[in-house]
C-alpha positions as a Markdown table, in Angstrom:
| # | Residue | x | y | z |
|---|---|---|---|---|
| 1 | Met | -1.5 | -17.3 | 11.4 |
| 2 | Lys | -1.0 | -13.4 | 10.8 |
| 3 | Thr | -3.2 | -11.2 | 12.2 |
| 4 | Asp | -4.6 | -8.0 | 10.9 |
| 5 | Asp | -3.2 | -6.2 | 13.4 |
| 6 | Tyr | 0.5 | -7.9 | 12.3 |
| 7 | Phe | -0.4 | -6.5 | 8.6 |
| 8 | Met | -1.1 | -2.6 | 10.0 |
| 9 | Ala | 1.8 | -2.8 | 12.2 |
| 10 | Glu | 4.2 | -3.5 | 8.3 |
| 11 | Ala | 1.8 | -0.9 | 6.7 |
| 12 | Leu | 2.5 | 1.5 | 9.6 |
| 13 | Lys | 6.7 | 0.6 | 9.2 |
| 14 | Glu | 5.9 | 1.8 | 5.6 |
| 15 | Ala | 4.3 | 5.0 | 6.7 |
| 16 | Glu | 7.4 | 5.7 | 8.8 |
| 17 | Lys | 9.6 | 5.3 | 5.6 |
| 18 | Ser | 7.9 | 7.9 | 4.1 |
| 19 | Leu | 8.3 | 9.9 | 7.1 |
| 20 | Thr | 12.1 | 9.4 | 7.2 |
| 21 | Glu | 12.1 | 10.1 | 3.3 |
| 22 | Gly | 10.3 | 14.1 | 3.8 |
| 23 | Gly | 7.4 | 12.4 | 2.8 |
| 24 | Ile | 4.0 | 12.2 | 3.6 |
| 25 | Pro | 3.5 | 9.2 | 6.5 |
| 26 | Ile | 1.0 | 6.7 | 5.2 |
| 27 | Gly | 1.7 | 3.3 | 4.3 |
| 28 | Ala | -0.1 | 0.4 | 2.5 |
| 29 | Val | 0.9 | -3.6 | 1.8 |
| 30 | Leu | -0.7 | -5.8 | -0.2 |
| 31 | Val | -1.9 | -9.8 | 1.2 |
| 32 | Arg | -2.6 | -12.4 | -0.6 |
| 33 | Asn | -3.4 | -15.7 | 1.2 |
| 34 | Gly | -1.6 | -14.4 | 4.6 |
| 35 | Glu | 1.7 | -12.8 | 2.8 |
| 36 | Ile | 2.7 | -9.9 | 2.2 |
| 37 | Ile | 3.2 | -9.2 | -1.5 |
| 38 | Ser | 3.7 | -5.8 | -2.3 |
| 39 | Arg | 4.3 | -3.0 | 0.1 |
| 40 | Gly | 4.4 | 1.1 | -0.8 |
| 41 | His | 4.4 | 4.3 | 0.5 |
| 42 | Asn | 3.7 | 7.8 | -0.2 |
| 43 | Arg | 5.9 | 9.3 | -2.4 |
| 44 | Leu | 4.1 | 12.3 | -3.7 |
| 45 | Ile | 6.8 | 15.2 | -2.6 |
| 46 | Gln | 9.7 | 12.2 | -2.6 |
| 47 | Asn | 9.3 | 11.8 | -6.6 |
| 48 | Asp | 7.7 | 15.3 | -7.4 |
| 49 | Ser | 4.2 | 12.9 | -8.2 |
| 50 | Val | 0.7 | 13.9 | -8.2 |
| 51 | Val | -0.3 | 9.6 | -8.3 |
| 52 | Leu | 2.1 | 8.2 | -6.0 |
| 53 | His | -0.4 | 7.8 | -2.9 |
| 54 | Ala | 0.8 | 4.6 | -0.6 |
| 55 | Glu | -2.0 | 2.5 | -2.2 |
| 56 | Met | -0.9 | 2.9 | -5.6 |
| 57 | Asp | 2.6 | 2.2 | -4.8 |
| 58 | Ala | 1.9 | -0.7 | -3.1 |
| 59 | Ile | 0.2 | -2.3 | -6.2 |
| 60 | Glu | 2.6 | -0.7 | -8.6 |
| 61 | Asn | 5.1 | -2.9 | -6.8 |
| 62 | Ala | 3.2 | -6.0 | -6.8 |
| 63 | Gly | 3.9 | -5.8 | -10.6 |
| 64 | Arg | 1.5 | -7.4 | -12.8 |
| 65 | Leu | -1.4 | -9.6 | -11.3 |
| 66 | Asn | -4.3 | -11.0 | -13.0 |
| 67 | Tyr | -7.9 | -11.0 | -11.8 |
| 68 | Glu | -7.7 | -14.0 | -9.9 |
| 69 | Asp | -5.1 | -12.9 | -7.9 |
| 70 | Tyr | -6.7 | -9.8 | -6.8 |
| 71 | Ile | -9.4 | -11.1 | -5.8 |
| 72 | Glu | -7.6 | -12.8 | -3.2 |
| 73 | Cys | -5.6 | -10.0 | -1.8 |
| 74 | Thr | -6.5 | -7.2 | 0.9 |
| 75 | Leu | -5.0 | -4.4 | 1.2 |
| 76 | Tyr | -4.0 | -3.2 | 4.2 |
| 77 | Thr | -3.4 | 1.3 | 4.5 |
| 78 | Thr | -3.4 | 3.6 | 7.3 |
| 79 | Leu | -5.3 | 6.1 | 5.9 |
| 80 | Ser | -8.9 | 5.2 | 4.0 |
| 81 | Pro | -8.0 | 5.3 | 0.6 |
| 82 | Cys | -9.1 | 8.4 | -1.5 |
| 83 | Pro | -11.3 | 8.5 | -4.8 |
| 84 | Met | -8.0 | 7.9 | -6.8 |
| 85 | Cys | -6.7 | 4.8 | -4.9 |
| 86 | Ser | -10.5 | 3.4 | -4.6 |
| 87 | Gly | -11.0 | 3.4 | -8.1 |
| 88 | Ala | -7.7 | 1.3 | -8.4 |
| 89 | Val | -8.7 | -1.1 | -5.8 |
| 90 | Ile | -12.3 | -1.9 | -7.1 |
């Protein structure tokens, strides 16, 4: 069984991707039933975006999920979500 430490390490890898791209080093992974279903990293600078925080990127990359799918998900992120991302998660 994969642990919280494993998923946080994967989120850190996403943060490293953002840093390598010249962005802000924040990453996230979306996990459902013990498996990563989506990854994302902060793309504010890379895409000249005001909304592409790591959490939003991971949610977008997951594609359309239904309510029941989201209930079974855990979002691991390397920084506490801002109000916008917290609202999206809720």
